N, C-alpha and C positions, 0 to 999 in steps of 0.2 A: 390553471396550472394542474398538471397531473404527474404522478410518478408511476412508471411501469417497470416491471421486472422482466428482463430479457435474458435469453441464453445465447442468442445469435444477433449480431448487429450487421446491418447492410454494409456493403463496401463503401457506399457514399458517406454514410454516417461514421464509419470507421475512419475514413480519411479526415473528416471534419474533426473528430475527437483526437486523432493522431496529431494534427497540427496544433491543437490546443495543448495536448500532453507534452509535445516536444518543447513548446515555449514555456509551459509551467514548470517543467522539470529541468530546464536548462541550468538554473543556478546550482543544482545538485551535482552537475558534472564535475565541478571543482571543489565541492564542499566536503568530500569524503574520499579516502583512498579506495573504498569499496563502492562499486557501481550502485547507485541509488535510483536508477531509472531503467526502463526497458528500451531495448533497441526496437526499431520499427517492426521488424519481422516478428518479434516477441509480442508486441502490442497487437499487431494484426491477428496473430494466432489466438490471443486471448479473446478477441472480439467474436470468434466463432467457436470457442471451446465451451461446451455445455457445463463444464465444471466451474466456469467463471460466471457468476451471476452479475448482471449489469443492472443497476438501478438507474433509470434514465428519467430526468426531469424535463418535461415538455412545457413550454410557455403557452399562453392562451391562443397564440397564433399557430400552434402545432409544431413549433421549432424546438429541437433538442438543445437545451442550454446548459445541462450539467449531467454528470454521471459519476457513480461510485462503482468500483470494481471489487468484487468479493469472491474469493475462492470458497466453494462449498465442499471441495475435496482437496485436502492438503497436498496430494500428489500433483496437483496442477501447477504448483510453484516449485521449480527445480531446486532452488537454493534453500528452502526450508526443510527441516527434518521432521517428517511425520512420526518417526520413532520417538523423538523428544516429546511431542504432544501426546502420543500414546502412553508414554511412561508418566508424564506429569498430570494428565487429565484422562485417565483410562475410561471412565464412564462416558464422558462426552465423546471421546474418540470412538468408542464402540457404537454409540448412537449416530455418529457422523454429524455431530452438532458443534464442531469447531470451525469457525468461519474466519478466514484470513483476509483482512481488509487491505487492498493493495494500492488504490489510488482514488483520489477525489478530484474531479475536473469541473471547473465552472467557466463558461465562456466569459472572457474579459468584459464584454459589453453588458453582461448580466451580473457582474460582481457587485456586492453591496446590497443584493436583494434577499439575503438570508437563504439562498439556495443550498449552501453547504449544510446549514442547520436542518432544512427540510429533508435533505437526502440522508443525513446521519440519523435523524429521527426515524425515518423509514427503515434504515438498516437496523437500528436498535429494535424497532418493532418486530422485524423478522427474527433477529437473534433471540429476543425475549420470548416470542411466541413458540420458538423451538427449544426453549430452555437451554440455550447454547452459550458459547463463549466466543467473543469477538477478539481476535488477535491482530496485532499490527506491529510494524516497526517504523522507526524513523532515525535519521542520522542526527548527530549533535546539533546541526543547524536548526532543525525543527523540534528538537527534544525539549526546548525551554517552554514551548507553548502547546504543541500538538497533543501530547497525552492528557494534559489538564483540560483542554478544550473538549476532547472526545469524552473524557470521564464526566465532565459537567453536563454535557448533552445527555449522556446515559442516565445520570442521576435524576433527570427530570421525569423518567419513566420507571425506574427500578432502583432499588438499593444495589450496590455493587462495589467491588473493590478494584482499584487499578493496581495491578501487580507487575512489577518490573521482572521480566523473566531472565535476562542475561545482559551482559555488556561485552562488547568487542573493542579492544584497543589496538591501534596500529602504531608502529614505531619505525623509525629509521635510525641508522647509525651513519652520520656524515663523517667521512674520512677526510683527513687534511694532510695527506702525504706521510711518508715513513719517518719514524724517529731516527735519530743518528744511530748508526750501527745496524740498522735494519734495512732490508731492501727486498726487491721482488724475489720470490722463490723461483726455482727452476720450472715450476708448474704453471707459472703465470702466462 
């Protein structure tokens, strides 16, 4: 088993990982009011974007069985604010050592092999070697376990703090018809 760092992924491997990604992220389609997954065209674009580093785990037969996606340039991810990271971590931002972890994929037939840990260890090695910061997000569904798991893996190699940067709350107001004496306005 080996892990390689790639900047571009072949069309065939992209399709293989897209199918895995689509299944793995399916539960998140209804878990949050904010989209927690990439559409296919976004995923395909990331596979050939040099700003997105792909750590690919290959089994002993030479088959790609797992992958981690990491933005090495914050501008590669449309929905995050590079200005926020520049203000919060100016030294790391100036050095270009803030890495945004976007997705971890493991082939279902290979799950239970600790491939996630191997990939996250390699990602940690990369971030630590560059005196960097690893940033990531997760929705409430994954928040109960994911930050603690990532922090635990990181602590095997370096002291470090897990810092919650922000929270986003979503609300609805469910209406139940007009109260007596009220009705639709002329603008309705």
